[in-house]
C-alpha positions in Angstrom: 81.6 -12.8 22.9 84.6 -13.7 20.8 83.5 -17.7 20.8 80.2 -16.1 19.8 81.3 -13.9 17.0 84.2 -16.5 15.7 81.6 -19.7 15.8 79.2 -16.8 13.5 82.1 -16.6 10.8 81.9 -20.2 10.5 84.5 -21.7 12.8 84.2 -25.1 14.6 86.1 -24.2 17.5 87.7 -21.4 19.4 90.3 -21.8 21.9 90.8 -18.7 24.1 94.6 -17.9 24.7 93.9 -16.5 27.9 93.2 -19.6 28.9 96.2 -21.8 29.9 94.1 -25.1 30.8 92.0 -25.0 27.6 95.2 -24.1 25.3 97.2 -27.6 26.9 93.9 -30.1 26.5 94.2 -28.8 22.5 97.9 -30.1 22.4 98.6 -31.6 19.1 95.3 -31.1 17.7 95.0 -28.1 15.5 95.8 -27.8 11.9 95.6 -23.7 12.0 96.4 -21.2 14.2 94.5 -17.8 13.5 96.0 -15.2 15.7 95.3 -11.2 14.9 95.9 -10.1 18.5 97.9 -6.6 18.8 100.1 -8.2 21.7 102.6 -11.1 21.5 100.6 -14.2 22.7 102.4 -17.6 24.5 104.1 -18.9 21.1 105.4 -21.9 22.6 102.0 -23.0 24.2 100.0 -22.2 20.9 102.8 -23.8 18.6 102.3 -27.0 21.0 98.7 -27.2 20.1 99.6 -27.8 16.6 99.0 -31.1 14.6 102.4 -32.8 13.7 103.2 -32.7 10.3 100.3 -30.2 9.5 99.8 -27.8 6.5 98.1 -24.3 6.2 96.7 -24.7 2.9 93.3 -24.8 4.7 93.2 -21.5 4.7 93.3 -20.9 0.9 90.8 -24.1 -0.1 88.6 -22.6 2.6 88.4 -18.7 1.0 89.5 -17.4 4.4 90.9 -14.0 4.0 91.0 -11.3 6.7 88.5 -8.5 8.0 89.5 -5.2 8.1 87.9 -1.4 9.1 89.0 0.8 6.6 89.4 4.3 7.9 90.4 7.4 6.2 93.7 8.3 6.8 92.6 11.7 8.1 91.3 9.6 11.1 95.0 7.9 11.6 95.0 9.2 15.0 91.5 7.8 16.6 92.4 4.5 14.7 95.9 4.3 16.6 94.0 4.9 19.9 91.3 2.5 19.2 94.2 -0.3 18.6 95.9 1.2 21.8 93.2 0.6 23.5 92.4 -2.8 22.4 88.6 -1.8 21.3 89.3 -2.7 17.2 87.3 -5.1 16.1 89.2 -6.4 13.2 92.6 -5.1 11.4 92.5 -1.4 10.9 93.4 -0.4 8.0 94.2 3.3 6.5 93.1 4.4 3.4 94.3 7.5 1.6 
């Protein structure tokens, strides 16, 4: 599901961090890692996937920005529950 959604947003490739074999096969090939996970990923494996001497100007050049779900501050408890259960599709932002 996530792979299809990510490609729909314009990504050319998607590597699940839950698949160690896929992450190992990507070693030294990535220009950018876009991590939006709530939990801490396997950072050493992710960093090994980066191409040596790369830069992160890609996001600015391609106009990549975060997608957010804005909720009223009055719904803070419900929003936090959604995040804790891993059900947030994007970043949850509380607005006053």
